[in-house]
VOBA-1610 file (N, C-alpha, C; in pm, whole numbers, padded with zeros to 5 digits, always signed):
BEGIN
Met-00417-08934+06712Met-00417-09084+06705Met-00509-09193+06789Lys-00514-09120+06908Lys-00518-09235+07059Lys-00654-09144+07088Leu-00605-09034+07035Leu-00815-08987+07013Leu-00885-09099+07003Val-00859-09125+06932Val-00965-09226+06788Val-00937-09321+06876Leu-00857-09421+06852Leu-00858-09514+06995Leu-00906-09521+07103Ser-00940-09440+07200Ser-00981-09440+07324Ser-01177-09449+07301Tyr-01143-09339+07165Tyr-01298-09347+07061Tyr-01371-09465+07043Val-01274-09570+07001Val-01301-09675+06975Val-01359-09784+07091Met-01255-09755+07080Met-01268-09872+07308Met-01323-09821+07384Leu-01433-09702+07391Leu-01520-09673+07498Leu-01693-09744+07350Leu-01630-09724+07246Leu-01756-09783+07204Leu-01786-09911+07177Phe-01678-10009+07185Phe-01677-10176+07167Phe-01724-10155+07307Phe-01631-10143+07419Phe-01696-10158+07531Phe-01867-10145+07615Thr-01920-10007+07542Thr-02095-09979+07502Thr-02120-10121+07495Leu-02103-10167+07319Leu-02228-10213+07299Leu-02193-10357+07367Ala-02048-10386+07391Ala-01996-10530+07467Ala-02122-10561+07569Phe-02202-10406+07671Phe-02276-10517+07751Phe-02430-10472+07737Ile-02449-10467+07625Ile-02580-10421+07601Ile-02611-10543+07536Pro-02742-10586+07534Pro-02815-10765+07555Pro-02869-10694+07419Gly-02797-10829+07319Gly-02822-10849+07179Gly-02670-10815+07142Ser-02656-10792+06985Ser-02584-10776+06920Ser-02557-10645+06901Thr-02654-10628+06833Thr-02624-10393+06829Thr-02674-10373+06929Ala-02636-10209+06973Ala-02696-10123+07100Ala-02834-10072+07068Gln-02914-10030+07111Gln-03031-09984+07059Gln-03112-09856+07122Lys-03143-09779+07060Lys-03132-09656+07004Lys-03207-09660+07181Lys-03168-09507+07212Lys-03221-09459+07335Lys-03361-09431+07241Glu-03506-09425+07335Glu-03609-09404+07273Glu-03596-09208+07390Trp-03736-09155+07317Trp-03739-08980+07353Trp-03846-09001+07481Val-03739-08885+07631Val-03847-09000+07729Val-03946-08874+07734Lys-04062-08811+07793Lys-04124-08727+07794Lys-04197-08664+08005Ile-04188-08563+08014Ile-04187-08581+08196Ile-04373-08496+08140Ile-04406-08495+08256Ile-04561-08391+08241Ile-04617-08392+08389Lys-04617-08237+08432Lys-04662-08234+08537Lys-04806-08179+08526Gln-04883-08269+08626Gln-05027-08322+08705Gln-05120-08270+08794Asn-05135-08184+08841Asn-05236-08140+08909Asn-05259-08243+09000Gly-05242-08280+09162Gly-05257-08362+09270Gly-05149-08387+09295Asn-05057-08322+09280Asn-04927-08356+09336Asn-04844-08469+09269Lys-04875-08478+09119Lys-04830-08583+09017Lys-04720-08526+08899Val-04619-08664+08929Val-04514-08577+08788Val-04515-08692+08719Asp-04586-08742+08547Asp-04586-08829+08508Asp-04500-08874+08421Val-04395-08961+08396Val-04307-08972+08257Val-04342-09106+08208Phe-04332-09059+08022Phe-04307-09135+07957Phe-04174-09190+07897Ile-04157-09318+07823Ile-04045-09376+07720Ile-04121-09413+07640Gly-04112-09329+07507Gly-04127-09368+07417Gly-04272-09437+07397Asp-04339-09276+07432Asp-04437-09275+07439Asp-04531-09410+07594Lys-04485-09430+07624Lys-04520-09603+07695Lys-04568-09492+07840Pro-04667-09577+07927Pro-04644-09498+08077Pro-04510-09579+08144Phe-04431-09543+08174Phe-04299-09593+08292Phe-04341-09590+08457Thr-04355-09454+08519Thr-04362-09402+08589Thr-04450-09362+08673Ala-04468-09278+08759Ala-04484-09084+08832Ala-04426-09120+08910Phe-04456-08970+08952Phe-04330-08902+09069Phe-04455-08821+09177Ile-04472-08921+09287Ile-04629-08898+09310Ile-04559-08853+09495Tyr-04651-08730+09570Tyr-04638-08653+09679Tyr-04716-08535+09717Pro-04873-08723+09721Pro-04977-08679+09757Pro-04954-08657+09968Asp-05021-08524+09981Asp-05005-08507+10189Asp-05093-08643+10275Thr-05163-08743+10143Thr-05156-08897+10215Thr-05067-08941+10258Leu-04990-08912+10077Leu-04796-08981+10197Leu-04770-08935+10284Glu-04638-09016+10375Glu-04536-08966+10426Glu-04401-08949+10364Lys-04413-08934+10269Lys-04306-08975+10130Lys-04355-09013+09998Pro-04259-08928+09902Pro-04244-08918+09757Pro-04202-09043+09737Val-04280-09115+09669Val-04249-09188+09580Val-04209-09240+09441Leu-04167-09326+09373Leu-04197-09321+09240Leu-04247-09452+09217Tyr-04425-09427+09172Tyr-04499-09485+09207Tyr-04572-09523+09054Pro-04627-09652+08963Pro-04492-09798+08980Pro-04436-09765+08870Leu-04409-09899+08923Leu-04266-09892+08793Leu-04279-10044+08705Arg-04303-09943+08520Arg-04319-10066+08407Arg-04194-10107+08397Ala-04150-10230+08300Ala-04065-10325+08218Ala-04096-10196+08130Ala-03969-10189+07972Ala-04060-10188+07889Ala-04148-10206+07824Asn-04188-10324+07837Asn-04328-10412+07797Asn-04422-10421+07821Gly-04425-10301+07912Gly-04531-10244+07968Gly-04581-10312+08140Val-04498-10431+08144Val-04492-10523+08258Val-04487-10435+08435Ile-04584-10410+08532Ile-04590-10378+08640Ile-04461-10425+08732Val-04308-10394+08761Val-04300-10478+08874Val-04196-10414+08982Thr-04342-10364+09038Thr-04340-10339+09162Thr-04501-10372+09218Arg-04461-10360+09361Arg-04644-10367+09413Arg-04709-10329+09426Gly-04864-10349+09328Gly-04965-10227+09430Gly-04991-10185+09508Phe-05063-10339+09612Phe-05053-10247+09735Phe-04965-10169+09770Pro-05047-10033+09873Pro-05189-10008+09920Pro-05281-09969+09834Leu-05146-09860+09695Leu-05262-09823+09610Leu-05339-09827+09524Asp-05284-09958+09477Asp-05398-10015+09383Asp-05320-10129+09366Pro-05427-10219+09442Pro-05380-10388+09522Pro-05408-10456+09366Arg-05307-10559+09381Arg-05398-10583+09217Arg-05388-10780+09240Pro-05412-10822+09203Pro-05455-10968+09267Pro-05412-11082+09351Gly-05363-11115+09411Gly-05298-11140+09523Gly-05186-11141+09577Asp-05182-10939+09540Asp-05118-10851+09667Asp-05052-10901+09741Pro-05005-10912+09838Pro-04948-10961+10019Pro-05004-10818+10058Thr-04975-10774+10189Thr-05079-10625+10220Thr-04989-10622+10326Asp-04869-10662+10368Asp-04800-10643+10456Asp-04758-10464+10464His-04633-10459+10547His-04553-10330+10540His-04626-10278+10448Pro-04761-10186+10389Pro-04834-10094+10399Pro-04684-09943+10401His-04674-09914+10465His-04481-09858+10392His-04379-09928+10276His-04383-09976+10173His-04348-10006+10153His-04415-09963+09970Ile-04355-09840+09952Ile-04467-09831+09829Ile-04398-09792+09667Gly-04482-09817+09580Gly-04292-09781+09440Gly-04168-09823+09452Met-04144-09696+09475Met-03972-09663+09530Met-03932-09507+09521Trp-03821-09557+09652Trp-03809-09503+09789Trp-03691-09432+09843Leu-03724-09344+09927Leu-03558-09280+09991Leu-03645-09278+10113Thr-03564-09383+10215Thr-03602-09329+10295Thr-03486-09332+10484Tyr-03472-09319+10632Tyr-03409-09432+10710Tyr-03518-09379+10841Glu-03408-09488+10894Glu-03585-09571+11028Glu-03505-09463+11144Asn-03408-09454+11164Asn-03369-09358+11275Asn-03268-09219+11250Val-03348-09139+11201Val-03291-08964+11240Val-03331-08894+11322Asn-03227-08840+11415Asn-03181-08818+11555Asn-03338-08896+11610Gly-03397-09029+11639Gly-03470-09086+11672Gly-03624-09116+11619Leu-03576-09040+11501Leu-03713-09080+11470Leu-03737-09145+11331Asp-03852-09213+11352Asp-03826-09324+11177Asp-03895-09246+11079Phe-03833-09223+10958Phe-03924-09251+10823Phe-03948-09318+10770Trp-03855-09456+10805Trp-03878-09527+10699Trp-04057-09633+10759Asn-04087-09586+10852Asn-04162-09745+10905Asn-04341-09675+10882Asn-04280-09520+10875Asn-04464-09427+10892Asn-04509-09458+10788Ser-04625-09502+10778Ser-04704-09470+10709Ser-04879-09489+10760Tyr-05024-09487+10675Tyr-05128-09487+10767Tyr-05186-09577+10819Ala-05134-09716+10820Ala-05180-09811+10965Ala-05093-09760+11048Ile-05024-09686+11145Ile-04901-09656+11223Ile-05114-09578+11406Pro-05056-09589+11452Pro-05225-09545+11538Pro-05165-09395+11556Lys-05251-09231+11614Lys-05230-09170+11621Lys-05108-09093+11766Glu-05203-09179+11829Glu-05052-09178+11955Glu-04972-09193+11888Lys-04885-09282+11867Lys-04773-09340+11831Lys-04665-09239+11725Lys-04787-09186+11613Lys-04715-09106+11539Lys-04605-09020+11555Pro-04574-08941+11631Pro-04506-08826+11710Pro-04328-08895+11740Ser-04385-09079+11697Ser-04226-09079+11731Ser-04120-09102+11567Tyr-04223-09112+11457Tyr-04228-09108+11300Tyr-04173-08967+11252Gly-04118-08981+11142Gly-04076-08814+11023Gly-04143-08858+10963Trp-04159-08733+10870Trp-04225-08741+10741Trp-04133-08653+10641Ile-04168-08614+10527Ile-04063-08605+10407Ile-04196-08586+10295Arg-04179-08429+10287Arg-04283-08305+10312Arg-04255-08259+10158Thr-04282-08313+10008Thr-04166-08250+09960Thr-04237-08096+09866Asp-04218-07995+09862Asp-04256-07895+09842Asp-04170-07739+09747Asp-04159-07869+09649Asp-04113-07776+09500Asp-04063-07882+09417Ile-04112-07861+09278Ile-04017-07930+09192Ile-03904-07812+09176Leu-03833-07882+09144Leu-03749-07767+09093Leu-03773-07726+08957Ser-03758-07848+08844Ser-03755-07844+08723Ser-03744-07983+08623Phe-03792-07968+08534Phe-03847-08116+08467Phe-03768-08074+08352Ser-03730-08207+08230Ser-03695-08171+08125Ser-03780-08270+08024Asp-03781-08303+07904Asp-03764-08374+07799Asp-03616-08403+07733Gly-03666-08558+07729Gly-03504-08593+07616Gly-03454-08732+07574Gln-03382-08758+07534Gln-03369-08896+07554Gln-03288-08902+07721Thr-03261-08852+07787Thr-03244-08837+07966Thr-03335-08761+07938Gly-03476-08803+08055Gly-03522-08753+08085Gly-03514-08671+08202Lys-03488-08533+08278Lys-03489-08531+08389Lys-03557-08406+08526Leu-03625-08491+08615Leu-03707-08422+08783Leu-03612-08353+08826Ala-03634-08273+08939Ala-03577-08266+09020Ala-03674-08198+09122Tyr-03641-08204+09265Tyr-03738-08141+09379Tyr-03672-08161+09494His-03725-08058+09540His-03695-08023+09700His-03785-08034+09791Ala-03725-08097+09910Ala-03843-08179+10031Ala-03764-08127+10161Asn-03839-08155+10262Asn-03844-08136+10390Asn-03807-08298+10503Trp-03680-08285+10566Trp-03744-08399+10694Trp-03796-08317+10791Thr-03939-08365+10828Thr-03989-08266+10942Thr-04010-08407+11084Asn-04020-08337+11170Asn-04113-08411+11206Asn-04233-08386+11218Gln-04347-08416+11334Gln-04456-08388+11341Gln-04580-08255+11395Gln-04437-08200+11429Gln-04452-08057+11471Gln-04385-07982+11298Lys-04365-08032+11237Lys-04310-07916+11057Lys-04134-07901+11056Glu-04142-07989+11191Glu-04000-07870+11279Glu-03885-07919+11130Val-03803-07843+11081Val-03718-07929+10916Val-03576-08002+11007Leu-03494-08089+11021Leu-03440-08238+11040Leu-03346-08191+10961Leu-03369-08228+10768Leu-03282-08206+10661Leu-03338-08169+10552Glu-03294-08069+10439Glu-03340-08078+10274Glu-03265-08145+10212Glu-03376-08191+10142Glu-03346-08313+10071Glu-03359-08225+09929Thr-03291-08255+09807Thr-03306-08217+09716Thr-03218-08345+09635Thr-03353-08360+09492Thr-03302-08507+09439Thr-03356-08481+09269Arg-03255-08566+09189Arg-03250-08553+09133Arg-03307-08716+09047Phe-03375-08737+08928Phe-03415-08839+08866Phe-03397-08821+08722Glu-03320-08898+08672Glu-03254-08928+08517Glu-03299-09015+08479Phe-03442-09031+08350Phe-03510-09131+08310Phe-03445-09246+08180Ser-03436-09279+08190Ser-03387-09331+07987Ser-03434-09475+07945Gly-03424-09541+07780Gly-03524-09640+07796Gly-03453-09662+07640Asn-03445-09778+07601Asn-03492-09856+07512Asn-03593-09932+07512Thr-03567-10026+07435Thr-03699-10149+07347Thr-03722-10196+07466His-03574-10284+07570His-03637-10391+07648His-03547-10308+07774Gln-03521-10157+07755Gln-03473-10151+07907Gln-03525-10025+07952Arg-03512-09980+08102Arg-03560-09891+08170Arg-03437-09858+08227Met-03427-09716+08282Met-03322-09724+08362Met-03363-09573+08440Ile-03346-09573+08572Ile-03322-09523+08658Ile-03251-09423+08752Asp-03126-09280+08742Asp-03088-09219+08832Asp-03116-09154+08904Arg-03087-09183+09077Arg-03100-09099+09167Arg-02981-09067+09214Ile-02996-08909+09277Ile-02910-08867+09280Ile-02942-08707+09411Thr-02952-08809+09563Thr-03018-08703+09701Thr-02901-08654+09745Val-02954-08526+09745Val-02810-08401+09846Val-02926-08415+09993Leu-02882-08473+10101Leu-02922-08482+10245Leu-02840-08297+10289Thr-02944-08213+10328Thr-02843-08104+10440Thr-02942-08100+10521Ala-02845-08081+10667Ala-02804-08110+10763Ala-02920-07907+10797Val-03011-07908+10843Val-03062-07794+10968Val-03001-07771+11092Arg-03012-07921+11144Arg-02976-07894+11238Arg-02880-08006+11284Asp-02805-08031+11388Asp-02693-08140+11376Asp-02811-08286+11391Val-02776-08378+11301Val-02831-08526+11277Val-02732-08627+11279Thr-02876-08743+11315Thr-02756-08887+11308Thr-02842-08958+11255Phe-02746-09001+11210Phe-02881-09141+11111Phe-02784-09260+11173Ala-02864-09299+11332Ala-02809-09354+11338Ala-02847-09543+11311Asp-02755-09584+11362Asp-02692-09703+11246Asp-02843-09828+11306Ala-02930-09843+11170Ala-03026-09896+11152Ala-03075-09973+11049Lys-03163-10122+11077Lys-03180-10231+10945Lys-03276-10138+10842Asp-03338-10069+10894Asp-03459-10029+10789Asp-03405-09895+10707Gly-03331-09875+10640Gly-03326-09794+10513Gly-03255-09870+10407Leu-03159-09835+10278Leu-03174-09635+10311Leu-03259-09632+10169Phe-03218-09676+10051Phe-03298-09728+09928Phe-03366-09816+09850Gly-03474-09762+09855Gly-03558-09957+09825Gly-03671-09913+09745Leu-03717-10036+09715Leu-03825-10054+09578Leu-03957-10182+09629Arg-04043-10201+09678Arg-04157-10243+09651Arg-04135-10371+09551Leu-04086-10501+09521Leu-04112-10574+09372Leu-04279-10620+09372Ala-04311-10667+09283Ala-04418-10732+09193Ala-04443-10880+09313His-04547-10926+09293His-04535-11012+09353His-04517-11160+09282Glu-04507-11132+09166Glu-04385-11292+09098Glu-04209-11228+09111Leu-04171-11143+09138Leu-04061-11179+09170Leu-04031-11150+09289Glu-04148-11180+09378Glu-04048-11271+09562Glu-03979-11355+09551Ile-03916-11428+09619Ile-03830-11530+09632Ile-04014-11643+09696Pro-04040-11749+09556Pro-04101-11880+09660Pro-04114-11912+09819Ala-04241-11823+09861Ala-04165-11888+10056Ala-04221-12057+10085Glu-04221-12114+10170Glu-04262-12252+10199Glu-04417-12220+10333Gln-04368-12110+10428Gln-04440-12140+10590Gln-04439-11947+10616Ser-04544-11885+10664Ser-04561-11761+10724Ser-04356-11722+10836Gln-04367-11595+10731Gln-04239-11550+10837Gln-04299-11457+10887Lys-04250-11410+11045Lys-04257-11331+11111Lys-04141-11243+11125Phe-04201-11084+11199Phe-04092-10968+11166Phe-04121-10913+11243Thr-03961-10851+11333Thr-04027-10728+11446Thr-03964-10628+11422Asp-04017-10515+11412Asp-03919-10383+11419Asp-03895-10310+11574Asn-03854-10221+11560Asn-03718-10163+11668Asn-03779-10167+11765Lys-03991-10142+11744Lys-04067-10064+11806Lys-04142-10228+11908Gly-04072-10315+11837Gly-04147-10404+11850Gly-04268-10487+11851Ile-04315-10387+11730Ile-04485-10440+11620Ile-04364-10547+11554Val-04500-10641+11530Val-04469-10805+11492Val-04517-10807+11349Thr-04532-10767+11253Thr-04569-10791+11123Thr-04600-10973+11023Thr-04641-11040+11024Thr-04641-11153+10972Thr-04673-11127+10823Val-04577-11201+10731Val-04571-11217+10584Val-04612-11378+10511Lys-04731-11390+10441Lys-04736-11532+10502Lys-04679-11561+10327Ser-04731-11705+10353Ser-04646-11798+10257Ser-04701-11767+10122Asn-04651-11802+10021Asn-04689-11807+09879Asn-04751-11930+09783Ala-04881-11993+09875Ala-04912-12079+09864Ala-04981-12045+09695Asp-04989-11961+09675Asp-05062-11917+09551Asp-04932-11949+09429Asn-04829-12021+09444Asn-04713-12022+09349Asn-04698-11895+09205Ile-04763-11805+09274Ile-04765-11632+09190Ile-04591-11601+09156Ala-04522-11625+09298Ala-04409-11574+09345Ala-04360-11700+09284Gly-04248-11675+09214Gly-04132-11718+09157Gly-03982-11634+09124Gly-03938-11569+09170Gly-03810-11483+09181Gly-03675-11471+09239Thr-03604-11503+09239Thr-03485-11456+09333Thr-03424-11340+09291Tyr-03289-11348+09375Tyr-03136-11241+09396Tyr-03039-11293+09356Leu-02980-11233+09245Leu-02832-11254+09269Leu-02709-11131+09308Thr-02632-11105+09310Thr-02551-10971+09355Thr-02415-10995+09321Ser-02361-10900+09297Ser-02244-10943+09253Ser-02064-10985+09286Ala-02123-11017+09402Ala-02033-11068+09469Ala-02090-11220+09448Gly-02170-11253+09430Gly-02231-11398+09366Gly-02287-11476+09462Lys-02385-11389+09576Lys-02494-11457+09633Lys-02581-11426+09583Arg-02646-11555+09581Arg-02764-11583+09594Arg-02926-11568+09665Gly-03060-11561+09587Gly-03163-11590+09715Gly-03134-11491+09838Asn-03224-11569+09919Asn-03167-11552+10077Asn-03128-11456+10127Asp-02961-11594+10032Asp-02826-11520+10139Asp-02753-11438+10089Ala-02884-11366+09985Ala-02839-11161+09956Ala-02843-11100+10055Trp-02928-11150+10125Trp-02957-11068+10275Trp-02823-11017+10376Ser-02807-10925+10395Ser-02674-10865+10446Ser-02555-10878+10444Thr-02539-10918+10281Thr-02430-10849+10230Thr-02360-10776+10158Arg-02276-10768+10125Arg-02204-10607+10086Arg-02150-10692+09909Ala-02219-10646+09803Ala-02209-10609+09677Ala-02234-10456+09654Ile-02150-10488+09487Ile-02190-10383+09394Ile-02347-10326+09365Trp-02352-10437+09300Trp-02500-10464+09273Trp-02582-10576+09299Cys-02702-10567+09302Cys-02822-10687+09319Cys-02903-10687+09238Glu-02989-10781+09263Glu-03052-10839+09086Glu-03197-10924+09114Ala-03289-10883+09123Ala-03372-10956+09129Ala-03420-11003+09012Tyr-03451-11142+08923Tyr-03572-11160+08867Tyr-03593-11269+08880Gly-03669-11295+08724Gly-03789-11406+08713Gly-03877-11383+08559Lys-04000-11439+08581Lys-04051-11481+08461Lys-04211-11358+08538Ile-04243-11279+08455Ile-04339-11205+08415Ile-04452-11282+08337Gly-04516-11339+08314Gly-04580-11403+08226Gly-04527-11474+08152Lys-04454-11409+07972Lys-04370-11490+07888Lys-04237-11501+07901Asp-04242-11333+07921Asp-04092-11308+07922Asp-04017-11294+08058Ser-03880-11287+08119Ser-03815-11279+08193Ser-03742-11112+08223Ile-03786-11063+08323Ile-03762-10909+08412Ile-03698-10941+08490Ser-03597-10821+08501Ser-03520-10821+08597Ser-03487-10671+08593Val-03517-10664+08776Val-03437-10549+08811Val-03306-10555+08884Ala-03246-10421+08846Ala-03175-10464+08954Ala-03106-10272+09011Ile-03061-10309+09130Ile-03026-10173+09231Ile-02851-10189+09210Ile-02786-10026+09199Ile-02624-10043+09124Ile-02611-09956+09240Asp-02525-09983+09304Asp-02428-09894+09400Asp-02353-09801+09359His-02339-09639+09450His-02230-09554+09307His-02065-09591+09445Pro-01959-09558+09374Pro-01868-09621+09421Pro-01826-09420+09536Ser-01900-09339+09556Ser-01874-09220+09619Ser-02013-09272+09721Asn-02081-09306+09724Asn-02178-09336+09825Asn-02105-09373+09960Pro-02166-09357+10044Pro-02070-09362+10228Pro-02061-09557+10267Asn-02000-09604+10246Asn-01988-09704+10302Asn-02017-09802+10184Tyr-01938-09782+10114Tyr-01944-09840+09952Tyr-01849-09956+09963Pro-01903-10101+09925Pro-02024-10104+09835Pro-02133-10114+09933Thr-02170-10109+09964Thr-02312-10130+10033Thr-02358-10258+10059Phe-02414-10256+10195Phe-02537-10402+10240Phe-02671-10371+10160Trp-02693-10513+10100Trp-02854-10537+10101Trp-02894-10587+10120His-03040-10493+10198His-03171-10525+10267His-03272-10562+10228Ala-03227-10701+10160Ala-03335-10757+10021Ala-03360-10882+10105Arg-03492-10843+10100Arg-03594-10912+10148Arg-03679-11038+10064Gly-03669-11202+10084Gly-03774-11249+09948Gly-03914-11187+09978Tyr-04001-11134+10039Tyr-04108-11143+10043Tyr-04098-11033+09985Gly-04018-10922+09884Gly-04032-10915+09822Gly-03951-10741+09780Leu-03937-10671+09993Leu-03903-10627+09974Leu-03715-10565+09943Phe-03733-10480+09833Phe-03586-10485+09771Phe-03443-10314+09817Ala-03372-10340+09925Ala-03314-10189+09937Ala-03153-10192+09947Ala-03123-10105+09919Ala-02970-10081+09960Ala-02970-10015+10095Asn-02863-10037+10201Asn-02893-10017+10334Asn-02701-09984+10385Pro-02648-09852+10314Pro-02524-09885+10414Pro-02462-09784+10501Leu-02618-09804+10596Leu-02613-09733+10715Leu-02663-09835+10851Gly-02674-09948+10810Gly-02696-10096+10936Gly-02598-10196+10942Glu-02469-10134+10938Glu-02415-10244+10976Glu-02359-10313+11074Lys-02436-10292+11206Lys-02465-10292+11310Lys-02563-10466+11282Val-02638-10403+11182Val-02794-10568+11186Val-02674-10635+11144Phe-02647-10583+11008Phe-02577-10702+10924Phe-02446-10740+10989Thr-02397-10731+11060Thr-02303-10780+11076Thr-02287-10860+11201Asn-02411-10846+11287Asn-02377-10898+11419Asn-02344-10831+11502Gly-02356-10772+11506Gly-02263-10639+11645Gly-02126-10625+11626Lys-02067-10663+11467Lys-01942-10700+11484Lys-01803-10527+11524Ser-01958-10479+11419Ser-01893-10327+11321Ser-01983-10263+11347Gln-02012-10151+11368Gln-02107-10011+11377Gln-02075-09917+11247Lys-02240-09806+11177Lys-02196-09636+11123Lys-02295-09602+11173Asn-02219-09509+11221Asn-02347-09378+11237Asn-02295-09277+11182Leu-02412-09219+11094Leu-02294-09150+11071Leu-02360-08960+11069Gln-02268-08938+11084Gln-02351-08736+11183Gln-02297-08675+11077Leu-02419-08518+11020Leu-02377-08417+10993Leu-02398-08311+11073Lys-02268-08213+11053Lys-02365-08130+11147Lys-02419-07977+11056Lys-02519-07887+11165Lys-02585-07837+11084Lys-02493-07786+10921Gly-02593-07779+10839Gly-02481-07731+10741Gly-02427-07819+10591Glu-02381-07943+10694Glu-02346-08031+10626Glu-02430-08085+10589Ser-02364-08165+10421Ser-02444-08267+10333Ser-02372-08415+10287Val-02473-08509+10227Val-02392-08641+10247Val-02495-08635+10097Thr-02410-08709+10028Thr-02522-08720+09822Thr-02445-08901+09881Phe-02599-08965+09833Phe-02650-09116+09806Phe-02690-09054+09640Arg-02687-09198+09558Arg-02716-09188+09419Arg-02633-09335+09416Tyr-02762-09356+09359Tyr-02854-09518+09310Tyr-02901-09477+09168Arg-02862-09628+09073Arg-02891-09645+08952Arg-02968-09741+08949Val-03134-09771+08926Val-03231-09893+08903Val-03215-09893+08722Val-03163-10047+08745Val-03191-10061+08580Val-03313-10239+08526Ile-03395-10194+08421Ile-03505-10303+08450Ile-03484-10301+08304Asn-03516-10472+08307Asn-03477-10487+08171Asn-03584-10607+08145Asp-03612-10644+07996Asp-03726-10778+07993Asp-03667-10870+07833Gly-03713-10939+07813Gly-03663-11009+07698Gly-03666-11145+07739Ala-03631-11226+07600Ala-03683-11391+07621Ala-03572-11440+07763Lys-03403-11337+07722Lys-03370-11394+07883Lys-03296-11327+08015Thr-03294-11341+08098Thr-03247-11240+08164Thr-03072-11221+08217Val-03062-11038+08196Val-02914-10974+08127Val-02805-11062+08212Ser-02707-11084+08154Ser-02621-11198+08282Ser-02488-11072+08363Ala-02508-11108+08461Ala-02380-11029+08571Ala-02248-11002+08487Lys-02246-11060+08386Lys-02154-10986+08250Lys-02180-10831+08261Tyr-02287-10790+08241Tyr-02325-10663+08157Tyr-02390-10619+08280Leu-02401-10572+08437Leu-02432-10557+08513Leu-02341-10520+08585Asp-02228-10573+08567Asp-02086-10533+08603Asp-02038-10420+08497Gly-02053-10448+08369Gly-02072-10291+08289Gly-02147-10216+08344Met-02270-10191+08320Met-02350-10130+08405Met-02277-10030+08520Ala-02245-10160+08583Ala-02209-10077+08750Ala-02057-09965+08704Ala-01911-10007+08638Ala-01880-09938+08604Ala-01920-09813+08493Asp-01979-09835+08474Asp-02016-09749+08319Asp-02079-09605+08451Phe-02170-09647+08536Phe-02214-09544+08692Phe-02109-09502+08711Gly-01950-09556+08792Gly-01893-09514+08888Gly-01847-09382+08759Arg-01844-09461+08670Arg-01730-09303+08566Arg-01810-09162+08570
//
């Protein structure tokens, strides 16, 4: 009897947090490995995303990301620019996991735009093996990569598994990444990390003027104002922070949302209770950078405290994140995302 009641309660809970009055059936996920260091992901026969890891990129990424209605929710630049795309931060490609300071090497900001003479200060993430992939109502893809310096000496080994799923109005990605130290490694407290994506121009917060950002090497980047009236998004966190106020605050989840065409589109990142320094700080900028960084405590607390993650040779750390993309007539509620976060946490 108790088992039956538990099942009914679980079913009720599941239905309660799905938009609409009834649960939507999961669609079939198909994963196809292509030539040219690319793995395509289809959900319900529609393209969703691709895992790309060519030698021309300094890190592997999922690019682009699409909502269930086919709308692309990540910026096109620099790989496939779309009209109106901002051209700042060329290292912001699709969805990624990197970090600004690993034993002094900057893995986050590395891109084709870094001058050759400065490249020794930057790290690469080189994917060397697709470990497995499988179709199903939940499609799975696993790969192995090495975090290296310019001499291809390995600091960290990475093993990542993606789990993809979706239905009529939703796409979801669970990312589980294990980083194992090949030598003693320190993730020094830094602003630019850890798990992030670059939003489509329509989901940016409208800017009133140009903004300048200076990285830790003194390089100044100017982000132009959105005078084209394309941008119309904002942020909301589980702690109730909105818009630009989400930046540097802690929360279990953060959601970017706005209109693309006639539909309401939302992209949420959910933190996991087992991650270091949970709940994470949000490196969520109005110009479209949307990232969870649990390791930037010194920056986000104005120096009140700091977080330096250290791994001895052979030690590992695991990071888990969930990305939920919804489309429809209305934006999903905070209550719904609370339910998604509770489910992910279990």
